BARO-771407 format. One record per residue (C-alpha): residue number from 1; x, y, z. Coordinates in steps of 0.2 Angstrom, whole numbers, plus 2048, in hexadecimal, padded with zeros to 3 digits. Example, Ala and Ser with C-alpha at 12.3 -4.5 7.8 and 13.67 -1.06 7.14 Angstrom:
// residues 2
<site><num>1</num><c1>83E</c1><c2>7EA</c2><c3>827</c3></site>
<site><num>2</num><c1>844</c1><c2>7FB</c2><c3>824</c3></site>
END
This chain:
// residues 107
<site><num>1</num><c1>800</c1><c2>801</c2><c3>800</c3></site>
<site><num>2</num><c1>806</c1><c2>812</c2><c3>7FB</c3></site>
<site><num>3</num><c1>80A</c1><c2>81D</c2><c3>80A</c3></site>
<site><num>4</num><c1>7FE</c1><c2>82C</c2><c3>809</c3></site>
<site><num>5</num><c1>80A</c1><c2>839</c2><c3>810</c3></site>
<site><num>6</num><c1>814</c1><c2>83C</c2><c3>800</c3></site>
<site><num>7</num><c1>805</c1><c2>83A</c2><c3>7F5</c3></site>
<site><num>8</num><c1>800</c1><c2>84D</c2><c3>7F5</c3></site>
<site><num>9</num><c1>811</c1><c2>851</c2><c3>7EE</c3></site>
<site><num>10</num><c1>80E</c1><c2>848</c2><c3>7DD</c3></site>
<site><num>11</num><c1>7FE</c1><c2>853</c2><c3>7D8</c3></site>
<site><num>12</num><c1>808</c1><c2>862</c2><c3>7DE</c3></site>
<site><num>13</num><c1>816</c1><c2>85E</c2><c3>7D2</c3></site>
<site><num>14</num><c1>80A</c1><c2>85A</c2><c3>7C4</c3></site>
<site><num>15</num><c1>804</c1><c2>86C</c2><c3>7C7</c3></site>
<site><num>16</num><c1>814</c1><c2>876</c2><c3>7CA</c3></site>
<site><num>17</num><c1>822</c1><c2>86C</c2><c3>7BF</c3></site>
<site><num>18</num><c1>830</c1><c2>86D</c2><c3>7CA</c3></site>
<site><num>19</num><c1>835</c1><c2>865</c2><c3>7DB</c3></site>
<site><num>20</num><c1>83B</c1><c2>877</c2><c3>7E1</c3></site>
<site><num>21</num><c1>82A</c1><c2>87F</c2><c3>7DD</c3></site>
<site><num>22</num><c1>821</c1><c2>870</c2><c3>7E7</c3></site>
<site><num>23</num><c1>82E</c1><c2>873</c2><c3>7F6</c3></site>
<site><num>24</num><c1>82A</c1><c2>885</c2><c3>7F6</c3></site>
<site><num>25</num><c1>818</c1><c2>884</c2><c3>7F5</c3></site>
<site><num>26</num><c1>816</c1><c2>878</c2><c3>803</c3></site>
<site><num>27</num><c1>824</c1><c2>87E</c2><c3>80D</c3></site>
<site><num>28</num><c1>82F</c1><c2>86F</c2><c3>80C</c3></site>
<site><num>29</num><c1>842</c1><c2>86E</c2><c3>807</c3></site>
<site><num>30</num><c1>843</c1><c2>868</c2><c3>7F5</c3></site>
<site><num>31</num><c1>84E</c1><c2>85A</c2><c3>7FD</c3></site>
<site><num>32</num><c1>83F</c1><c2>854</c2><c3>807</c3></site>
<site><num>33</num><c1>834</c1><c2>855</c2><c3>7F8</c3></site>
<site><num>34</num><c1>841</c1><c2>84B</c2><c3>7ED</c3></site>
<site><num>35</num><c1>841</c1><c2>83E</c2><c3>7FB</c3></site>
<site><num>36</num><c1>82F</c1><c2>83B</c2><c3>7FD</c3></site>
<site><num>37</num><c1>82C</c1><c2>83A</c2><c3>7EB</c3></site>
<site><num>38</num><c1>83A</c1><c2>82C</c2><c3>7EC</c3></site>
<site><num>39</num><c1>832</c1><c2>822</c2><c3>7F9</c3></site>
<site><num>40</num><c1>821</c1><c2>824</c2><c3>7EE</c3></site>
<site><num>41</num><c1>82A</c1><c2>81D</c2><c3>7DE</c3></site>
<site><num>42</num><c1>832</c1><c2>80F</c2><c3>7E8</c3></site>
<site><num>43</num><c1>821</c1><c2>80A</c2><c3>7EF</c3></site>
<site><num>44</num><c1>819</c1><c2>80B</c2><c3>7DE</c3></site>
<site><num>45</num><c1>827</c1><c2>802</c2><c3>7D6</c3></site>
<site><num>46</num><c1>828</c1><c2>80C</c2><c3>7C6</c3></site>
<site><num>47</num><c1>82E</c1><c2>81E</c2><c3>7C2</c3></site>
<site><num>48</num><c1>821</c1><c2>82A</c2><c3>7C6</c3></site>
<site><num>49</num><c1>82B</c1><c2>839</c2><c3>7C0</c3></site>
<site><num>50</num><c1>838</c1><c2>83C</c2><c3>7B2</c3></site>
<site><num>51</num><c1>845</c1><c2>84B</c2><c3>7B4</c3></site>
<site><num>52</num><c1>846</c1><c2>857</c2><c3>7A5</c3></site>
<site><num>53</num><c1>851</c1><c2>864</c2><c3>7A9</c3></site>
<site><num>54</num><c1>84C</c1><c2>86C</c2><c3>7B9</c3></site>
<site><num>55</num><c1>83A</c1><c2>867</c2><c3>7B5</c3></site>
<site><num>56</num><c1>832</c1><c2>856</c2><c3>7B8</c3></site>
<site><num>57</num><c1>826</c1><c2>84E</c2><c3>7AC</c3></site>
<site><num>58</num><c1>81A</c1><c2>841</c2><c3>7B1</c3></site>
<site><num>59</num><c1>81A</c1><c2>830</c2><c3>7A8</c3></site>
<site><num>60</num><c1>809</c1><c2>827</c2><c3>7A6</c3></site>
<site><num>61</num><c1>80A</c1><c2>81E</c2><c3>7B6</c3></site>
<site><num>62</num><c1>80E</c1><c2>82F</c2><c3>7BF</c3></site>
<site><num>63</num><c1>800</c1><c2>837</c2><c3>7B6</c3></site>
<site><num>64</num><c1>7F4</c1><c2>828</c2><c3>7BC</c3></site>
<site><num>65</num><c1>7F9</c1><c2>829</c2><c3>7CE</c3></site>
<site><num>66</num><c1>7F7</c1><c2>83C</c2><c3>7CE</c3></site>
<site><num>67</num><c1>7E4</c1><c2>839</c2><c3>7CA</c3></site>
<site><num>68</num><c1>7E3</c1><c2>82C</c2><c3>7D7</c3></site>
<site><num>69</num><c1>7EC</c1><c2>837</c2><c3>7E3</c3></site>
<site><num>70</num><c1>7E0</c1><c2>846</c2><c3>7E0</c3></site>
<site><num>71</num><c1>7D1</c1><c2>83A</c2><c3>7E2</c3></site>
<site><num>72</num><c1>7D7</c1><c2>833</c2><c3>7F2</c3></site>
<site><num>73</num><c1>7DD</c1><c2>844</c2><c3>7FA</c3></site>
<site><num>74</num><c1>7CB</c1><c2>84A</c2><c3>7F6</c3></site>
<site><num>75</num><c1>7C3</c1><c2>83D</c2><c3>7FF</c3></site>
<site><num>76</num><c1>7CF</c1><c2>83F</c2><c3>80D</c3></site>
<site><num>77</num><c1>7CA</c1><c2>851</c2><c3>80E</c3></site>
<site><num>78</num><c1>7B7</c1><c2>84D</c2><c3>80E</c3></site>
<site><num>79</num><c1>7B9</c1><c2>842</c2><c3>81B</c3></site>
<site><num>80</num><c1>7C2</c1><c2>84D</c2><c3>826</c3></site>
<site><num>81</num><c1>7B5</c1><c2>85B</c2><c3>823</c3></site>
<site><num>82</num><c1>7A7</c1><c2>84D</c2><c3>826</c3></site>
<site><num>83</num><c1>7AF</c1><c2>849</c2><c3>837</c3></site>
<site><num>84</num><c1>7B1</c1><c2>85C</c2><c3>83C</c3></site>
<site><num>85</num><c1>79E</c1><c2>85F</c2><c3>838</c3></site>
<site><num>86</num><c1>79A</c1><c2>850</c2><c3>843</c3></site>
<site><num>87</num><c1>7A4</c1><c2>857</c2><c3>851</c3></site>
<site><num>88</num><c1>79C</c1><c2>869</c2><c3>84E</c3></site>
<site><num>89</num><c1>7AB</c1><c2>872</c2><c3>847</c3></site>
<site><num>90</num><c1>7B2</c1><c2>877</c2><c3>836</c3></site>
<site><num>91</num><c1>7BF</c1><c2>86F</c2><c3>82C</c3></site>
<site><num>92</num><c1>7C7</c1><c2>870</c2><c3>81C</c3></site>
<site><num>93</num><c1>7D4</c1><c2>877</c2><c3>812</c3></site>
<site><num>94</num><c1>7D7</c1><c2>88A</c2><c3>813</c3></site>
<site><num>95</num><c1>7E2</c1><c2>891</c2><c3>806</c3></site>
<site><num>96</num><c1>7EA</c1><c2>8A2</c2><c3>809</c3></site>
<site><num>97</num><c1>7F4</c1><c2>8AC</c2><c3>7FB</c3></site>
<site><num>98</num><c1>800</c1><c2>8B9</c2><c3>801</c3></site>
<site><num>99</num><c1>810</c1><c2>8C2</c2><c3>7FB</c3></site>
<site><num>100</num><c1>81F</c1><c2>8BA</c2><c3>802</c3></site>
<site><num>101</num><c1>825</c1><c2>8CA</c2><c3>80A</c3></site>
<site><num>102</num><c1>814</c1><c2>8CB</c2><c3>813</c3></site>
<site><num>103</num><c1>815</c1><c2>8B9</c2><c3>818</c3></site>
<site><num>104</num><c1>825</c1><c2>8BB</c2><c3>821</c3></site>
<site><num>105</num><c1>81E</c1><c2>8C9</c2><c3>82A</c3></site>
<site><num>106</num><c1>810</c1><c2>8C0</c2><c3>830</c3></site>
<site><num>107</num><c1>816</c1><c2>8AF</c2><c3>833</c3></site>
END
């Protein structure tokens, strides 16, 4: 069974195109993203990305896993929201956009 922890990285890589961009977007180091994608590839037993210069292209197996990962992650988000509703609270993903300079001042 695939470990769910690195699963969100693959759809992000499909959207952003580089490990560095994924790392920046998710506040991880590029090394951590690369290692987790390596774990995912080992568990899958086949290549899930093909480096092309600084970018990474997804082979058909990687594209298939992206679709499955998005479906699994959506189901998990819905399950969390349902559980929060049952507890009487709010849950879900809150995405906040900001300029890097403002973020540094606030965070």
